[in-house]
Backbone bond lengths (Angstrom), bond angles and torsions (degrees), N, CA, C in turn:
res aa  C-N    CA-C-N  psi(-1)  N-CA   C-N-CA  omega(-1)  CA-C   N-CA-C  phi
1 M - - - 1.460 - - 1.532 109.97 -
2 K 1.325 116.81 129.40 1.455 120.85 -176.57 1.525 110.47 -68.42
3 P 1.356 117.24 128.57 1.469 119.80 -179.58 1.530 111.35 -67.85
4 T 1.300 116.96 134.43 1.467 122.92 178.12 1.532 108.00 -128.91
5 F 1.318 114.87 173.57 1.470 119.79 179.85 1.520 110.46 -58.20
6 I 1.322 117.33 -43.80 1.454 119.92 -177.85 1.512 111.30 -69.05
7 L 1.331 117.55 -42.91 1.463 120.76 -177.57 1.525 112.31 -68.77
8 T 1.317 117.64 -31.04 1.466 120.31 -174.71 1.530 112.80 -88.22
9 H 1.312 117.77 1.49 1.462 121.16 177.90 1.522 110.69 -120.26
10 E 1.332 115.04 145.55 1.448 119.93 178.25 1.531 109.27 -70.57
11 S 1.320 114.84 157.53 1.471 119.07 -176.90 1.528 111.61 -61.69
12 W 1.342 117.47 -36.86 1.458 119.43 -179.67 1.532 111.49 -67.36
13 E 1.341 116.34 -32.24 1.467 119.42 176.97 1.506 110.71 -67.79
14 L 1.324 117.03 -42.83 1.454 120.97 179.77 1.536 110.55 -62.86
15 V 1.332 115.51 -41.38 1.460 119.91 179.66 1.523 110.68 -67.58
16 L 1.301 116.98 -34.85 1.471 121.04 177.05 1.533 110.30 -63.12
17 Y 1.350 116.03 -43.30 1.455 120.13 176.48 1.532 110.01 -61.79
18 L 1.326 116.09 -40.64 1.454 120.36 -179.08 1.533 110.77 -64.44
19 F 1.327 115.92 -45.03 1.476 120.09 179.96 1.526 111.53 -59.73
20 A 1.355 114.91 -45.63 1.466 119.19 178.48 1.523 111.57 -62.64
21 S 1.347 116.65 -39.00 1.462 120.90 178.60 1.522 110.88 -64.70
22 M 1.328 117.11 -40.92 1.463 121.09 -179.93 1.535 110.58 -62.74
23 I 1.314 116.12 -47.28 1.472 120.12 179.45 1.526 110.38 -61.22
24 A 1.334 115.84 -43.60 1.471 119.72 -179.92 1.514 111.09 -62.56
25 C 1.329 117.54 -41.71 1.470 121.45 -179.54 1.519 111.30 -68.03
26 I 1.324 116.96 -38.14 1.474 120.10 177.14 1.513 110.78 -63.59
27 L 1.318 116.56 -45.27 1.482 120.68 179.49 1.524 111.25 -64.60
28 L 1.329 115.26 -37.90 1.474 119.07 177.27 1.524 110.78 -65.02
29 G 1.338 116.44 -41.21 1.457 120.65 178.54 1.508 111.37 -63.52
30 I 1.328 117.17 -41.86 1.478 120.87 176.71 1.513 111.58 -62.15
31 F 1.325 116.41 -43.59 1.462 121.64 -179.53 1.523 111.59 -62.34
32 I 1.327 116.16 -48.07 1.481 119.80 -178.29 1.509 110.05 -67.85
33 G 1.344 117.54 -41.36 1.464 120.51 -179.72 1.528 111.89 -61.40
34 R 1.302 117.96 -42.97 1.458 120.86 -178.44 1.534 112.52 -75.54
35 K 1.319 115.56 -29.39 1.469 118.23 -176.80 1.513 113.02 -79.59
36 F 1.333 115.66 -38.19 1.473 118.17 -172.43 1.518 113.86 -111.14
37 Y 1.322 118.41 -28.24 1.462 118.78 -172.73 1.526 112.65 -127.99
38 K 1.303 118.01 25.60 1.452 120.28 -175.58 1.535 113.16 -67.40
39 E 1.333 117.27 -18.42 1.458 118.12 -178.53 1.530 111.86 -86.47
40 Y 1.311 118.08 -6.54 1.460 120.67 -177.86 1.528 110.39 -107.21
41 E 1.300 115.65 150.92 1.455 120.86 175.59 1.519 108.20 -81.66
42 K 1.299 116.28 132.65 1.458 119.99 -176.14 1.528 110.16 -80.99
43 E 1.280 115.67 144.37 1.458 122.23 178.15 1.540 108.89 -99.72
44 G 1.346 116.19 143.88 1.452 120.03 -178.42 1.520 114.36 -102.78
45 T 1.338 117.15 5.83 1.475 119.48 -177.95 1.523 111.55 -64.34
46 V 1.331 115.50 -49.17 1.471 119.44 179.94 1.514 110.59 -63.02
47 Q 1.327 115.86 -40.96 1.464 120.08 179.27 1.524 110.80 -59.73
48 G 1.309 116.88 -43.13 1.457 120.58 179.10 1.500 112.50 -61.89
49 A 1.338 115.87 -41.89 1.462 120.34 178.14 1.527 112.04 -64.21
50 L 1.333 115.21 -43.11 1.477 119.93 179.98 1.532 110.55 -62.39
51 F 1.319 116.54 -44.13 1.468 119.76 -179.01 1.514 111.81 -68.86
52 A 1.326 116.85 -31.14 1.472 119.41 175.82 1.530 110.31 -65.11
53 I 1.336 115.79 -42.69 1.473 120.57 178.19 1.518 109.81 -64.86
54 L 1.330 116.94 -41.80 1.468 120.92 178.61 1.527 111.33 -61.45
55 G 1.308 115.74 -45.31 1.476 119.21 178.44 1.520 112.25 -61.30
56 L 1.320 115.90 -38.87 1.458 120.62 179.41 1.524 110.41 -65.81
57 L 1.322 116.48 -44.00 1.464 120.13 -178.94 1.521 111.98 -69.00
58 L 1.309 117.04 -37.18 1.475 121.12 176.19 1.529 110.03 -62.93
59 A 1.333 116.53 -44.77 1.472 119.44 179.42 1.526 111.19 -65.38
60 F 1.329 117.14 -41.46 1.462 121.47 179.35 1.519 111.13 -62.78
61 T 1.333 117.45 -44.65 1.460 122.05 -177.81 1.528 110.17 -69.14
62 F 1.323 117.52 -41.21 1.456 120.69 178.56 1.539 110.51 -63.15
63 S 1.316 116.48 -43.09 1.457 120.37 178.79 1.521 111.26 -62.08
64 M 1.332 116.67 -40.15 1.450 121.72 178.74 1.542 110.91 -63.35
65 S 1.312 115.97 -44.34 1.467 121.01 -178.87 1.525 110.67 -68.59
66 L 1.324 117.36 -41.06 1.461 120.29 -179.03 1.524 111.62 -68.22
67 S 1.332 118.18 -38.44 1.465 120.60 179.13 1.514 111.43 -63.76
68 R 1.335 117.37 -37.57 1.456 120.11 177.34 1.531 111.52 -69.30
69 Y 1.318 116.37 -35.20 1.469 120.51 177.04 1.527 110.10 -64.89
70 D 1.314 116.71 -44.71 1.469 120.55 177.52 1.527 111.40 -63.40
71 K 1.319 117.06 -37.13 1.460 120.58 179.40 1.518 110.58 -64.67
72 R 1.334 116.25 -39.32 1.473 120.08 178.77 1.542 110.27 -63.47
73 I 1.305 116.56 -38.81 1.471 120.04 177.39 1.525 110.16 -61.74
74 D 1.320 116.43 -46.45 1.474 121.51 -179.85 1.520 111.09 -60.10
75 I 1.330 117.18 -40.19 1.455 121.43 -178.13 1.530 110.68 -67.51
76 I 1.328 117.50 -41.50 1.478 120.86 178.94 1.517 110.51 -62.24
77 I 1.333 116.89 -46.00 1.451 120.47 -179.70 1.529 110.22 -64.11
78 E 1.331 116.87 -39.55 1.459 120.77 178.93 1.517 110.63 -65.73
79 E 1.339 116.86 -39.55 1.463 119.47 177.86 1.521 111.01 -62.87
80 A 1.317 117.04 -44.82 1.477 119.99 178.45 1.528 110.77 -59.20
81 N 1.321 116.59 -42.11 1.462 120.41 178.99 1.524 111.46 -65.92
82 D 1.325 117.42 -41.62 1.467 120.79 -179.21 1.520 111.63 -66.42
83 I 1.337 117.19 -40.65 1.463 119.93 177.80 1.522 110.29 -65.46
84 G 1.328 115.96 -43.65 1.469 120.19 179.16 1.523 111.87 -60.79
85 T 1.330 117.43 -41.15 1.462 121.44 177.51 1.518 111.37 -61.81
86 A 1.321 116.73 -44.96 1.474 121.17 -179.73 1.540 111.41 -63.46
87 V 1.342 115.24 -41.03 1.470 119.02 178.53 1.514 111.01 -62.83
88 L 1.313 117.62 -43.09 1.461 120.89 179.34 1.521 112.27 -63.83
89 R 1.309 117.18 -33.51 1.455 120.02 -179.07 1.536 113.02 -72.90
90 A 1.327 115.48 -12.37 1.467 117.85 173.10 1.523 110.07 -64.64
91 D 1.339 118.01 -23.83 1.463 121.19 179.89 1.525 112.04 -68.87
92 L 1.310 118.19 -12.07 1.455 120.77 178.29 1.526 112.51 -73.78
93 Y 1.331 116.97 -16.78 1.458 120.92 -176.35 1.525 111.44 -89.49
94 P 1.318 116.56 161.78 1.479 119.85 170.84 1.516 110.12 -59.68
95 Q 1.322 117.14 163.57 1.460 122.49 -170.58 1.521 113.27 -54.60
96 A 1.332 118.23 -44.40 1.470 121.56 -175.66 1.532 110.64 -62.63
97 E 1.337 115.98 -50.21 1.463 120.14 179.63 1.538 111.02 -67.07
98 R 1.321 114.99 -36.36 1.472 119.64 179.38 1.534 110.26 -58.73
99 E 1.316 117.74 -45.80 1.459 121.48 -179.02 1.530 111.12 -65.27
100 Q 1.315 116.89 -37.78 1.474 119.89 178.35 1.523 110.32 -63.77
101 F 1.322 115.08 -45.78 1.482 118.87 178.54 1.527 111.04 -61.28
102 R 1.320 116.69 -46.30 1.465 120.01 -177.03 1.509 112.48 -65.06
103 N 1.327 116.91 -35.51 1.471 120.35 176.65 1.545 110.32 -63.01
104 D 1.339 114.90 -43.53 1.471 118.80 179.80 1.535 111.28 -69.73
105 F 1.313 116.27 -37.67 1.464 119.15 177.92 1.528 110.49 -63.79
106 R 1.320 116.46 -37.26 1.459 120.52 177.79 1.537 110.04 -60.86
107 K 1.328 115.77 -43.62 1.470 119.90 177.94 1.519 111.44 -64.65
108 Y 1.327 115.45 -38.56 1.472 120.10 -179.89 1.529 110.60 -64.84
109 V 1.329 116.07 -44.30 1.469 119.76 179.21 1.528 110.64 -61.37
110 E 1.323 116.94 -41.40 1.473 120.15 179.45 1.533 110.67 -64.47
111 A 1.342 116.15 -36.66 1.460 119.96 177.81 1.525 111.05 -65.52
112 R 1.334 116.38 -39.96 1.468 119.84 179.34 1.541 111.12 -70.60
113 I 1.310 116.98 -34.23 1.466 120.88 175.51 1.531 109.79 -65.88
114 S 1.336 115.79 -40.61 1.471 119.63 177.93 1.522 110.03 -62.96
115 Y 1.328 116.57 -35.10 1.466 121.49 179.20 1.531 111.21 -63.36
116 L 1.315 116.42 -45.15 1.462 118.68 -177.47 1.530 112.52 -77.64
117 E 1.342 116.59 -21.40 1.469 120.38 178.26 1.522 112.56 -90.41
118 A 1.331 117.21 -3.22 1.472 120.48 -176.40 1.528 112.04 -72.20
119 G 1.312 117.33 -18.47 1.465 119.40 -179.27 1.507 111.09 64.58
120 T 1.342 116.14 -129.39 1.464 121.05 179.63 1.534 112.03 -101.62
121 D 1.329 116.63 10.75 1.476 121.26 -179.82 1.534 108.30 -77.68
122 T 1.325 117.07 103.05 1.471 120.69 -174.64 1.521 112.27 -64.95
123 S 1.338 118.20 -32.50 1.467 119.84 179.90 1.524 110.56 -66.76
124 K 1.340 117.27 -40.00 1.467 120.37 178.11 1.530 110.67 -69.28
125 I 1.319 116.89 -36.26 1.455 120.24 178.08 1.511 110.31 -63.32
126 R 1.331 116.40 -46.94 1.484 120.12 179.98 1.525 111.01 -62.14
127 Q 1.328 117.21 -41.73 1.461 120.95 -179.12 1.522 111.17 -64.98
128 S 1.335 116.97 -41.09 1.471 119.75 179.35 1.524 110.96 -65.76
129 L 1.331 117.21 -37.66 1.465 120.94 177.79 1.526 110.34 -67.32
130 K 1.307 116.14 -38.76 1.467 120.31 177.65 1.521 111.38 -64.43
131 D 1.319 116.80 -44.31 1.474 120.68 178.51 1.511 111.20 -62.49
132 A 1.326 117.33 -41.87 1.447 121.55 -179.60 1.527 110.19 -66.07
133 A 1.338 117.36 -38.10 1.467 121.45 179.94 1.532 110.99 -64.85
134 V 1.332 116.87 -39.48 1.474 120.84 179.35 1.513 110.38 -63.37
135 V 1.326 116.82 -47.63 1.467 120.90 -179.73 1.528 110.78 -66.49
136 S 1.327 116.29 -38.19 1.474 119.78 177.96 1.514 111.27 -58.80
137 Q 1.329 116.83 -41.89 1.449 120.30 179.05 1.522 111.97 -63.88
138 L 1.318 117.05 -39.09 1.457 120.64 177.86 1.534 111.32 -65.26
139 L 1.311 116.16 -43.36 1.461 120.41 178.62 1.527 111.47 -62.13
140 W 1.312 114.96 -43.96 1.473 119.60 -178.06 1.526 111.52 -66.63
141 E 1.308 116.69 -45.38 1.460 120.35 -179.46 1.536 111.43 -62.63
142 R 1.327 117.09 -39.99 1.463 120.05 178.80 1.519 111.35 -66.40
143 A 1.320 116.92 -43.63 1.455 120.56 -178.53 1.522 111.31 -64.86
144 T 1.320 116.99 -44.13 1.476 119.63 -179.85 1.528 111.44 -68.66
145 R 1.338 116.95 -35.65 1.469 119.83 178.92 1.530 110.05 -66.47
146 L 1.311 116.80 -44.15 1.463 120.44 -179.19 1.524 112.35 -70.08
147 S 1.332 115.83 -23.49 1.484 118.46 179.47 1.523 111.47 -69.31
148 K 1.341 116.23 -19.28 1.475 120.18 -179.30 1.520 112.24 -88.39
149 D 1.339 116.65 -11.07 1.464 119.65 178.38 1.522 108.92 -80.44
150 S 1.299 114.36 159.66 1.452 120.09 175.89 1.511 109.77 -89.78
151 G 1.313 116.35 154.34 1.451 119.88 176.99 1.516 112.95 100.83
152 T 1.336 114.82 -154.40 1.463 120.92 -172.52 1.521 113.13 -67.95
153 T 1.337 118.52 -31.79 1.457 120.47 -179.05 1.514 111.94 -64.34
154 S 1.325 116.63 -34.35 1.459 120.44 178.92 1.531 110.84 -67.18
155 V 1.321 115.27 -44.17 1.481 119.51 178.63 1.529 110.60 -64.56
156 A 1.323 116.47 -41.63 1.462 121.26 -179.76 1.530 110.89 -63.65
157 S 1.326 115.52 -38.81 1.467 119.51 -178.99 1.522 111.68 -67.68
158 M 1.325 116.97 -29.85 1.459 119.81 177.41 1.541 111.12 -65.84
159 Q 1.337 116.32 -22.71 1.461 121.31 174.63 1.528 111.36 -89.78
160 M 1.342 115.55 -33.80 1.463 119.79 -175.93 1.535 111.84 -74.34
161 I 1.306 117.40 -40.42 1.476 121.04 -175.07 1.553 112.34 -58.30
162 P 1.344 119.21 -47.89 1.473 117.76 176.96 1.543 112.74 -62.02
163 A 1.339 115.83 -35.86 1.473 119.02 179.37 1.518 110.07 -65.78
164 L 1.328 117.40 -40.87 1.473 120.37 177.67 1.515 110.86 -65.65
165 N 1.324 117.01 -39.90 1.478 120.65 177.07 1.520 111.17 -57.60
166 N 1.325 115.61 -46.63 1.470 119.25 179.31 1.527 111.17 -63.78
167 M 1.326 116.85 -40.48 1.448 121.53 -178.92 1.531 110.74 -64.08
168 F 1.318 117.99 -43.93 1.459 121.55 179.32 1.524 111.20 -68.71
169 D 1.318 116.20 -41.39 1.472 120.26 -177.06 1.533 111.69 -64.55
170 I 1.336 117.32 -41.65 1.458 118.83 -177.88 1.522 111.22 -71.35
171 A 1.346 117.01 -30.78 1.464 119.18 175.83 1.533 109.83 -66.79
172 N 1.312 116.29 -38.69 1.451 121.15 177.23 1.541 111.16 -66.21
173 T 1.313 115.73 -40.38 1.472 120.92 177.28 1.533 110.29 -62.36
174 R 1.323 115.78 -42.51 1.470 119.15 -179.62 1.507 110.82 -64.15
175 W 1.311 117.87 -36.42 1.465 120.73 178.65 1.531 111.08 -64.14
176 Y 1.339 116.12 -46.21 1.457 119.15 -177.06 1.532 113.01 -74.74
177 M 1.329 117.35 -12.36 1.469 119.92 174.63 1.538 110.46 -68.16
178 N 1.351 116.53 -16.16 1.466 119.40 175.71 1.537 111.64 -61.75
179 W 1.312 116.43 -25.07 1.481 120.56 179.25 1.519 112.18 -92.91
180 A 1.329 116.50 -8.07 1.466 120.21 -179.47 1.528 110.00 -85.48
181 K 1.297 115.31 73.31 1.461 121.76 -178.93 1.538 109.82 -117.72
182 V 1.309 114.06 167.97 1.477 117.64 173.88 1.518 108.38 -62.35
183 P 1.325 118.10 124.70 1.484 119.65 -178.33 1.520 111.62 -56.17
184 E 1.330 114.88 135.35 1.464 118.98 -177.45 1.513 113.49 -60.73
185 P 1.341 120.42 -35.07 1.467 119.03 175.03 1.527 113.11 -56.45
186 V 1.325 116.90 -32.81 1.487 119.81 176.91 1.514 110.48 -66.61
187 L 1.339 116.74 -41.37 1.462 120.53 179.03 1.533 111.18 -66.88
188 Y 1.340 116.97 -38.95 1.458 119.50 177.38 1.524 111.56 -66.72
189 L 1.323 116.03 -38.10 1.469 119.51 176.95 1.529 110.09 -64.99
190 L 1.327 116.39 -39.60 1.466 120.75 177.30 1.529 110.72 -61.86
191 Y 1.325 115.43 -43.27 1.474 119.62 178.14 1.512 111.09 -61.07
192 L 1.342 117.19 -45.13 1.458 122.03 -179.57 1.517 111.37 -62.44
193 L 1.321 117.26 -43.14 1.457 120.65 -179.61 1.523 111.39 -67.59
194 I 1.316 117.75 -38.08 1.468 121.29 176.32 1.530 110.34 -60.97
195 C 1.322 116.35 -43.77 1.463 120.73 179.79 1.535 110.72 -64.08
196 I 1.328 116.81 -41.37 1.476 120.99 178.58 1.520 110.51 -63.47
197 C 1.344 117.04 -44.55 1.457 120.32 179.36 1.528 110.68 -64.66
198 S 1.323 116.15 -37.71 1.471 119.78 178.28 1.523 110.80 -64.25
199 F 1.328 115.32 -44.04 1.471 119.74 179.05 1.532 110.76 -60.92
200 Y 1.334 116.50 -46.25 1.456 118.93 -177.09 1.521 111.22 -69.96
201 S 1.337 117.22 -29.82 1.468 119.72 174.70 1.527 110.28 -63.80
202 G 1.323 116.26 -43.20 1.462 119.71 175.35 1.504 112.41 -62.37
203 Y 1.346 115.86 -38.70 1.457 121.19 179.73 1.530 110.16 -61.93
204 V 1.345 116.35 -44.06 1.469 119.98 179.83 1.537 111.10 -69.58
205 L 1.334 116.43 -38.16 1.462 120.34 -179.49 1.517 112.74 -67.02
206 S 1.334 116.70 -20.72 1.467 120.14 -176.56 1.528 111.83 -64.34
207 S 1.334 118.48 -17.69 1.461 120.95 179.14 1.515 113.04 -79.33
208 K 1.351 115.89 -11.75 1.460 119.98 -179.15 1.516 111.23 -90.82
209 K 1.322 116.05 144.44 1.462 120.21 178.88 1.529 111.39 -70.74
210 K 1.344 114.74 -36.81 1.462 119.45 179.92 1.519 109.25 -127.75
211 I 1.317 116.19 126.23 1.463 121.87 -176.51 1.536 109.86 -94.49
212 D 1.306 115.91 132.46 1.476 121.47 177.84 1.528 108.41 -81.99
213 W 1.332 116.10 89.61 1.471 120.47 -176.17 1.526 112.34 -70.13
214 I 1.312 117.59 -22.54 1.469 119.16 177.11 1.528 110.26 -64.84
215 S 1.354 115.30 -44.64 1.458 119.66 176.68 1.529 112.51 -63.99
216 V 1.330 115.27 -39.28 1.476 120.81 -179.74 1.526 109.26 -63.24
217 L 1.326 117.00 -48.84 1.469 120.59 -179.60 1.509 111.23 -66.46
218 G 1.352 116.33 -35.00 1.464 119.31 177.27 1.517 111.74 -63.71
219 F 1.340 116.45 -39.97 1.462 120.80 176.68 1.523 111.16 -63.48
220 C 1.318 116.53 -44.94 1.477 120.85 -179.39 1.525 110.91 -63.15
221 L 1.320 116.74 -44.34 1.463 120.72 -178.92 1.514 111.40 -66.10
222 L 1.321 117.37 -38.66 1.465 120.58 -179.82 1.536 110.72 -65.28
223 V 1.326 116.37 -46.32 1.474 119.84 178.63 1.519 110.81 -62.02
224 C 1.343 116.21 -42.44 1.477 119.54 179.68 1.509 111.47 -64.63
225 A 1.329 117.42 -37.29 1.471 120.93 178.82 1.525 110.59 -63.31
226 I 1.344 116.83 -41.57 1.468 120.39 179.35 1.522 110.43 -65.77
227 V 1.325 117.13 -43.65 1.472 120.44 179.99 1.536 110.03 -65.34
228 H 1.331 117.39 -38.99 1.463 120.49 177.56 1.521 110.45 -60.90
229 L 1.322 116.87 -41.76 1.460 121.46 178.37 1.530 110.63 -63.61
230 I 1.297 116.90 -41.96 1.479 121.80 179.00 1.534 110.10 -59.50
231 I 1.327 116.12 -48.43 1.472 120.11 -177.97 1.519 110.75 -68.14
232 D 1.316 118.49 -40.33 1.470 121.86 -178.22 1.525 111.46 -65.72
233 L 1.319 117.83 -39.97 1.441 120.82 178.14 1.533 112.16 -61.58
234 D 1.311 115.13 -27.24 1.464 121.17 -176.63 1.539 112.36 -89.51
235 R 1.344 116.64 2.87 1.463 121.15 -178.21 1.522 109.97 -128.07
236 P 1.318 117.80 78.88 1.476 120.12 -173.39 1.520 114.37 -69.22
237 R 1.333 118.72 -14.86 1.468 121.33 -178.50 1.518 113.26 -94.76
238 R 1.297 118.42 -7.58 1.456 120.91 -179.76 1.509 109.62 -153.33
239 G 1.332 115.20 165.70 1.444 119.59 -179.94 1.524 112.05 97.82
240 A 1.305 116.31 -171.49 1.470 122.06 -176.91 1.527 111.69 -79.53
241 I 1.324 117.36 -29.73 1.455 121.19 -178.21 1.526 109.27 -106.86
242 T 1.312 116.42 109.84 1.465 121.57 -178.77 1.540 109.46 -123.35
243 L 1.328 114.29 -174.34 1.458 120.40 179.87 1.529 111.08 -112.47
244 E 1.332 117.27 27.47 1.453 120.96 -174.87 1.543 111.65 -60.04
245 E 1.318 117.65 -42.92 1.453 119.93 -178.23 1.527 111.35 -63.75
246 V 1.333 116.47 -43.35 1.465 120.18 -179.82 1.529 110.57 -69.96
247 N 1.331 117.06 -35.56 1.456 119.79 178.85 1.521 113.57 -61.79
248 E 1.322 116.45 -18.16 1.458 120.78 177.11 1.526 111.75 -62.29
249 S 1.359 116.46 -23.34 1.448 119.05 177.47 1.519 111.78 -64.58
250 I 1.342 116.49 -29.42 1.466 120.52 175.25 1.531 109.55 -77.20
251 V 1.332 116.91 -42.80 1.464 120.63 -179.45 1.536 110.59 -62.14
252 E 1.323 116.37 -35.38 1.467 120.87 -179.00 1.521 112.49 -63.17
253 L 1.323 117.68 -18.68 1.471 120.98 179.79 1.525 112.06 -64.87
254 R 1.339 117.28 -18.60 1.460 119.67 176.43 1.519 112.23 -59.50
255 K 1.305 116.35 -28.36 1.457 120.87 -178.40 1.536 112.94 -68.42
256 M 1.329 116.76 -11.87 1.468 120.18 -179.07 1.532 111.01 -80.78
257 F 1.315 117.27 -7.63 1.468 119.85 -175.06 1.538 110.81 -112.62
């Protein structure tokens, strides 16, 4: 994944930039309002429309981020189920082949656990994927070879091959979910709209003799909290909101051996 400004900064850093930008835009709006238009009464129609658009975009972006988070949870649970099914189908083979399959499945599970424990370390992620690919090839070659034999191994392989297919496919799906994030242009548009609303809020506030800074700061903090939540939901490997609890479904597979 190509590094970008958003990807290379922590969510709290991005929110800090946003908070500073909001305060700066509000102060700029107050300055311009008092300098050029202080003799006119400010209208709130445009402000209401801008905030309605901002609320809509915040809701849309949050929904997008949350749906991807829920999808990642479903994929992890499905992967745990698919691996468990494949491991159980190893019992269909005679003892010798069964032990070979179970040994390889044990290695595969450890590789998948290493993948989820790698965090943001790209070298560990690549190594875990490489280890899983090597074991996957061994499992596939053994299942296809035994499917050509006559007797019980052929029948067992007819059950094992679909299970392996599902196991490999869901691992691939989980990998490509790393790219299923809220598009960065949407986040940049959200940032721009927040700054515009902040500026216009300052512009409207400039008509007042005394500004309620507690309400202003409360508004800024609330918007920043929502944006922080949106970004955190979209980063399952780091931040305050992770998938550690759901990942335990993969770790629990160790008990099958």
